[in-house]
C-alpha positions in Angstrom: 38.0 -30.7 -46.5 40.6 -30.5 -43.8 41.6 -27.0 -45.0 38.0 -25.8 -44.9 37.6 -27.2 -41.4 40.7 -25.3 -40.2 39.4 -22.1 -41.8 36.0 -22.5 -40.1 37.8 -23.1 -36.7 40.0 -20.1 -37.2 37.0 -17.9 -37.9 35.2 -19.2 -34.8 38.3 -18.7 -32.7 38.7 -15.1 -33.9 35.0 -14.4 -33.2 35.3 -15.8 -29.7 38.4 -13.7 -29.0 36.6 -10.7 -30.4 33.6 -11.2 -28.2 35.8 -11.7 -25.2 37.7 -8.5 -25.9 34.4 -6.7 -26.4 33.0 -7.9 -23.1 36.2 -7.0 -21.3 36.2 -3.5 -22.7 32.5 -3.2 -21.8 33.1 -4.2 -18.2 36.1 -1.9 -17.9 34.1 1.1 -19.2 32.2 3.1 -16.6 28.7 1.6 -16.3 25.6 3.6 -15.6 25.2 4.2 -11.9 22.4 2.2 -10.4 21.4 0.6 -13.7 18.3 -1.5 -13.1 18.9 -5.2 -13.1 16.5 -8.1 -12.1 17.1 -11.4 -10.6 20.7 -10.6 -9.6 22.0 -9.3 -6.2 24.0 -6.1 -6.3 25.8 -4.5 -3.3 26.7 -0.9 -4.1 29.2 0.6 -1.6 29.9 -2.8 0.1 33.5 -4.1 0.2 34.1 -6.6 -2.5 35.2 -9.3 0.0 32.0 -9.2 2.0 30.8 -12.8 2.6 27.3 -13.6 1.5 26.1 -14.3 5.1 26.9 -10.6 5.9 24.6 -9.3 3.1 21.1 -8.1 4.1 19.0 -8.8 1.0 16.4 -6.2 0.2 14.0 -7.1 -2.6 12.3 -4.6 -4.9 9.0 -5.7 -6.3 7.7 -3.3 -8.9 7.1 -2.9 -12.7 10.9 -2.8 -13.3 10.8 -1.7 -16.9 8.5 1.2 -16.2 9.2 4.6 -14.5 7.7 3.5 -11.2 10.0 0.5 -10.8 13.0 2.3 -12.1 12.4 5.0 -9.6 12.1 2.6 -6.7 15.3 0.8 -7.7 17.3 4.0 -8.2 16.2 5.5 -4.8 17.0 2.3 -3.0 20.3 1.9 -4.8 21.4 5.4 -3.8 20.5 4.8 -0.2 22.2 1.4 -0.3 25.4 2.9 -1.6 25.4 5.6 1.0 24.7 3.2 3.9 27.3 0.7 2.8 30.0 3.3 2.1 29.4 4.7 5.5 30.3 1.4 7.1 27.1 -0.7 6.8 25.0 -2.0 9.6 26.2 -3.2 13.0 24.4 -6.1 14.7 26.3 -6.9 17.8 30.0 -7.2 16.9 29.3 -8.1 13.3 29.1 -5.7 10.3 26.5 -6.3 7.6 25.9 -4.6 4.3 22.8 -4.1 2.3 22.2 -5.7 -1.1 19.4 -5.3 -3.6 17.6 -7.7 -5.8 14.6 -6.9 -8.0 11.9 -8.9 -9.8 9.4 -7.5 -12.3 5.8 -7.7 -11.3 4.5 -6.3 -14.6 1.8 -4.4 -12.8 1.9 -1.4 -15.1 0.8 -3.4 -18.1 -2.5 -2.2 -19.7 -4.0 -5.7 -19.3 -3.1 -6.7 -15.8 -2.2 -10.3 -15.0 -1.9 -10.4 -11.1 -0.4 -13.9 -11.3 2.8 -12.3 -12.6 3.2 -10.3 -9.4 2.6 -13.4 -7.3 5.2 -15.3 -9.3 7.7 -12.4 -8.8 7.0 -12.3 -5.1 7.6 -16.1 -4.8 10.8 -15.9 -6.8 12.3 -13.0 -4.9 11.8 -14.8 -1.6 12.3 -18.4 -2.5 15.1 -18.1 -5.1 16.6 -14.7 -4.7 16.6 -14.9 -0.9 15.1 -11.5 -0.1 14.7 -10.8 3.6 12.7 -7.6 3.3 10.6 -6.1 0.5 10.2 -2.6 -0.8 7.8 -1.5 -3.6 4.3 -2.1 -4.8 2.6 0.2 -7.3 -0.8 -0.9 -8.7 -3.5 -1.6 -6.1 -5.0 -4.5 -8.1 -1.7 -6.3 -8.2 -0.2 -5.4 -4.9 -3.3 -6.6 -3.0 -2.6 -10.1 -4.5 1.1 -10.5 -4.1 1.3 -8.8 -0.7 -0.3 -12.1 0.6 2.9 -14.0 -0.4 5.0 -11.5 1.6 2.6 -11.7 4.6 2.7 -15.5 4.4 6.5 -15.2 5.1 6.0 -12.7 8.0 8.3 -10.3 6.1 8.4 -6.5 6.2 6.8 -4.9 3.1 7.6 -1.2 2.9 5.1 0.2 0.4 6.4 3.0 -1.9 3.9 3.3 -4.7 0.3 2.5 -3.8 -2.0 5.1 -2.2 -5.1 3.0 -1.5 -6.2 3.3 2.1 -7.0 -0.4 2.4 -3.5 -1.7 2.8 -3.1 0.1 6.1 -6.7 -0.6 7.0 -5.8 -4.3 7.0 -3.1 -3.6 9.6 -5.8 -2.1 11.7 -8.4 -4.9 11.2 -6.2 -8.0 11.0 -3.0 -6.9 12.7 -1.5 -10.3 13.4 -1.2 -11.0 9.7 -0.7 -7.6 8.1 1.5 -5.9 10.8 4.4 -6.2 8.4 3.1 -3.6 6.0 4.2 0.0 6.4 3.5 2.8 3.9 6.5 5.0 3.1 5.1 6.7 -0.1 2.7 8.2 -1.1 0.3 9.4 1.5 -3.0 7.5 1.3 -5.8 8.3 -1.1 -8.0 10.0 1.5 -5.1 12.3 2.6 -4.3 13.0 -1.1 -7.9 14.0 -1.6 -8.0 16.1 1.5 -4.9 18.0 0.5 -6.2 18.5 -3.0 -9.5 19.8 -1.7 -7.7 22.1 0.7 -5.6 23.5 -2.2 -8.7 23.9 -4.4 -10.4 25.9 -1.7 -7.3 28.1 -1.3 -7.1 28.4 -5.1 -10.8 29.5 -5.2 -10.0 32.3 -2.7 -6.8 33.3 -4.5 -8.5 33.5 -7.9 -11.2 35.8 -6.5 -8.7 38.0 -4.7 -6.2 38.2 -7.6 -8.5 38.1 -10.6 -12.1 38.7 -9.4 -12.9 35.2 -10.8 -15.3 33.0 -9.0 -14.3 29.3 -9.4 -17.4 27.1 -9.1 -17.1 24.5 -11.9 -14.8 21.6 -11.7 -14.1 18.6 -14.1 -12.5 15.3 -13.1 -10.5 13.4 -15.7 -9.3 10.1 -14.3 -8.1 6.6 -15.1 -10.7 3.9 -14.8 -8.7 2.1 -12.1 -9.5 1.1 -8.5 -7.2 3.6 -6.8 -8.7 6.7 -8.6 -12.4 5.9 -7.8 -12.2 6.8 -4.0 -10.4 10.1 -4.8 -13.1 11.0 -7.2 -15.9 10.0 -4.8 -14.3 12.1 -2.0 -14.1 15.2 -4.3 -17.7 14.7 -5.5 -18.9 14.5 -2.0 -17.0 17.5 -0.5 -16.6 20.1 -3.3 -20.3 21.2 -3.3 -19.9 22.2 0.4 -17.0 24.5 -0.7 -18.9 26.3 -3.4 -17.7 24.1 -6.3 -19.4 21.3 -8.2 -18.2 18.6 -10.5 -19.8 19.5 -13.9 -18.4 16.5 -15.7 -16.4 13.4 -14.8 -14.6 11.2 -17.3 -13.2 7.8 -16.3 -11.2 6.8 -19.3 -9.7 3.3 -20.2 -5.9 2.9 -20.3 -6.2 2.2 -24.0 -7.5 5.8 -24.7 -5.7 7.5 -27.6 -5.1 11.1 -28.7 -8.4 11.3 -30.5 -10.2 10.2 -27.3 -8.4 12.9 -25.2 -9.2 15.5 -27.9 -12.9 14.6 -27.4 -12.6 14.7 -23.6 -11.2 18.2 -23.6 -14.0 19.4 -25.9 -16.5 17.9 -23.5 -14.8 19.5 -20.5 -14.7 22.9 -22.2 -18.3 22.7 -23.3 -19.3 22.0 -19.7 -17.7 25.3 -18.7 -15.1 23.8 -16.3 -12.7 26.3 -14.7 -10.5 23.7 -13.0 -9.8 20.2 -14.4 -8.6 17.6 -11.9 -6.5 14.8 -13.5 -6.1 11.6 -11.5 -3.6 9.7 -13.6 -0.8 7.3 -12.7 0.2 6.0 -16.2 1.1 7.2 -19.7 -2.3 9.0 -20.2 -0.8 12.2 -18.9 1.2 12.9 -22.1 -1.9 12.6 -24.2 -3.9 14.7 -21.8 -1.5 17.6 -21.9 -0.7 17.6 -25.6 -4.4 17.6 -26.4 -5.0 20.3 -23.7 -2.8 22.7 -25.7 -4.5 21.6 -29.0 -8.0 22.4 -27.7 -7.0 25.2 -25.3 -10.0 24.7 -22.9 -10.4 27.6 -20.6 -9.4 25.8 -17.4 -6.4 25.1 -15.3 -5.1 21.5 -14.7 -4.6 20.8 -11.0 -4.3 17.2 -9.8 -2.3 13.9 -9.9 -0.3 13.1 -13.0 2.6 10.8 -12.1 4.6 11.0 -15.3 4.5 14.8 -15.0 6.8 14.4 -12.0 9.7 13.5 -14.3 11.9 16.3 -15.6 11.8 14.9 -19.2 8.0 15.5 -19.2 8.5 18.9 -20.6 10.3 17.5 -23.7 7.9 14.6 -23.9 5.0 16.9 -24.2 6.7 19.6 -26.2 6.1 22.1 -23.4 2.3 21.3 -23.4 2.4 20.7 -19.7 3.1 24.4 -19.0 0.8 25.7 -16.2 -0.2 22.1 -15.1 -0.2 21.9 -11.2 0.5 18.5 -9.8 0.8 16.8 -6.5 4.4 15.9 -6.1 6.0 14.4 -3.0 9.3 16.4 -3.3 10.8 19.1 -5.4 14.1 20.8 -4.8 13.1 22.8 -1.7 13.8 22.5 2.0 11.1 20.1 3.3 13.8 18.8 5.7 17.5 19.3 5.9 17.9 16.0 4.0 15.7 16.9 1.0 18.0 19.1 -1.1 21.1 17.0 -0.4 19.1 13.9 -1.5 17.7 15.7 -4.6 21.1 17.0 -5.7 22.8 13.6 -5.1 20.1 11.8 -7.1 20.4 14.3 -10.0 24.2 14.0 -9.9 24.2 10.2 -10.1 21.3 9.7 -12.5 21.1 12.9 -14.5 17.4 13.2 -13.8 15.0 14.2 -11.0 13.5 11.6 -8.7 10.0 10.2 -9.1 7.9 9.7 -6.0 8.8 6.0 -5.8 12.5 7.0 -5.8 12.0 9.3 -2.8 9.9 6.6 -1.1 12.4 3.8 -1.6 15.3 6.0 -0.5 13.5 6.8 2.8 12.4 3.1 3.1 16.1 1.9 3.1 16.9 4.3 6.0 13.7 3.3 7.8 14.8 -0.3 7.5 18.3 0.7 8.7 16.7 2.4 11.8 14.6 -0.7 12.6 17.5 -3.1 12.3 19.8 -0.9 14.4 17.1 -0.5 17.1 16.2 -4.2 17.1 19.7 -5.6 16.5 18.0 -8.3 14.5 17.0 -9.2 11.0 13.7 -10.7 12.2 10.8 -8.8 10.8 8.5 -9.7 13.6 10.9 -8.2 16.1 11.6 -5.1 13.9 7.9 -4.2 13.6 7.4 -2.8 17.2 10.6 -0.7 16.8 9.3 0.9 13.6 6.1 1.7 15.4 8.2 4.0 17.7 8.6 6.3 14.6 5.7 8.6 15.5 5.0 12.3 15.8 6.8 12.4 19.2 9.9 10.7 17.8 9.9 11.1 14.0 12.5 9.9 11.6 13.9 12.6 9.3 13.6 11.7 5.7 14.0 13.2 2.3 10.2 13.3 1.9 9.6 15.0 5.3 9.6 14.0 8.9 8.4 10.4 8.8 5.9 9.3 11.4 3.6 6.3 11.4 0.0 6.0 12.7 -0.9 3.1 14.8 -2.0 1.3 11.6 1.3 1.9 9.9 0.2 4.7 7.6 2.1 7.9 7.1 1.2 10.8 9.4 0.1 13.6 7.0 0.3 17.3 7.5 2.6 19.8 9.2 2.8 21.7 12.5 2.0 25.4 11.9 3.6 26.2 15.3 7.0 24.7 14.6 6.9 24.5 10.8 7.8 20.9 10.9 6.6 19.0 7.9 5.3 15.5 8.0 4.5 13.6 4.9 2.7 16.3 3.0 2.5 16.5 -0.8 3.7 19.7 -2.5 1.9 21.4 -5.3 4.3 21.9 -8.2 3.7 23.8 -11.4 5.4 23.5 -14.7 6.4 27.0 -15.8 7.9 28.8 -18.8 11.1 27.3 -20.1 10.5 23.9 -18.5 11.1 24.7 -14.9 9.0 23.3 -12.1 8.2 25.4 -9.1 6.5 24.8 -5.7 3.6 27.2 -5.6 1.8 28.5 -2.6 -1.0 26.7 -0.7 -1.6 29.8 1.4 0.1 28.0 4.3 -2.8 25.5 4.5 -1.1 22.4 3.1 2.6 23.3 3.8 4.5 26.3 5.2 5.3 29.2 2.9 9.1 28.7 3.3 9.1 25.8 0.8 7.4 27.9 -1.9 9.7 28.8 -4.8 7.6 30.7 -7.3 4.1 32.3 -7.8 1.3 30.5 -9.8 1.0 31.2 -13.5 -2.2 30.9 -15.7 -2.7 29.8 -19.3 -2.5 32.6 -21.8 -6.0 31.7 -23.3 -7.6 32.4 -19.9 -10.1 30.6 -17.6 -13.8 30.4 -17.9 
């Protein structure tokens, strides 16, 4: 009996030693840069001996296991590393460094439970000690958990939700909602205006280049709150531009390949020449793969968030070719910071940045600006200093020259006289071989100097 006990103890001891060696080797091996973690503070670029009271805790609230949250984390991590490595933040005679902590809001789940977002917001503030918040993706969730952040009078820099109402609240109930600033994307109304402007340009281009009169448009959208105002705007304004919506499909998030196959057959039967996707989730892959299967005689032009990722080409087997999407940034010179940011992101992560990554990167530098100007970590004091970021005194970002309206929304557009770009969206097209190019808007949405390739059309033609 005693011998057996000794054998068992020996085996356990060997196992423990083996696990210890394994963990040691794991920690010594190079770890993925900016790997997403939740519930734990990380301080990239900060000196190892930095005391905890010199760490400025920035919380990331997002669906952290989905591309939107991963993007927000990676963009913030890259900026955090840059700022800390450059010497951190000076407040008086003291040096501070940024740290990041994330909590999962689960807001990308098909069946949304807003209470999960509220729980994440409470935890990140009460337990993780976050002093400022970056993130927010799905309107139906953010509108609930932002109340927790506002209760704490804490800055919330939005990097994912386009719905106008978040900044409208700043305008109507300023005392409570002044802490919200939108860094990404431009609001739904601006997105719709830019899309309408591009469609009008495209109508003229198609007539001039191909003698084809574009009059019939389809809308294929998620059945979610953020997509409805965009659709309503287009339905209201397209007829005045010589185009009408001949079919609109609002599909559930549970739609499968067979459903998208049917949608494309319906769209083709309606004679649509342009189909406008309004999609933030995984439906984009099903949409494009079934697009190629059916080959409807139309061009896809619209919002498809997953299509912003460089692996989308492989995910769809190249079915996304010719799709034109609204994308905050591609590798082109929106500002002098855009290409350096893009190249650094690709170098560190081996992939291109999603719009939430661009937004969170710029959000970190916006926060740095506010703290430097205020010389304080008090959000209430920082707010008026962020309000000085306007068209007269913009803050240069990777996404453009950042300027806020009086209700803390992004100033959209560009100055044709100087060529200075504000927070405009680019129209990017997937082209042969899996490359993505910025195509012309005729100078109406953005200047021609950012264009990198001409538009291409599907081989099976357009109605």
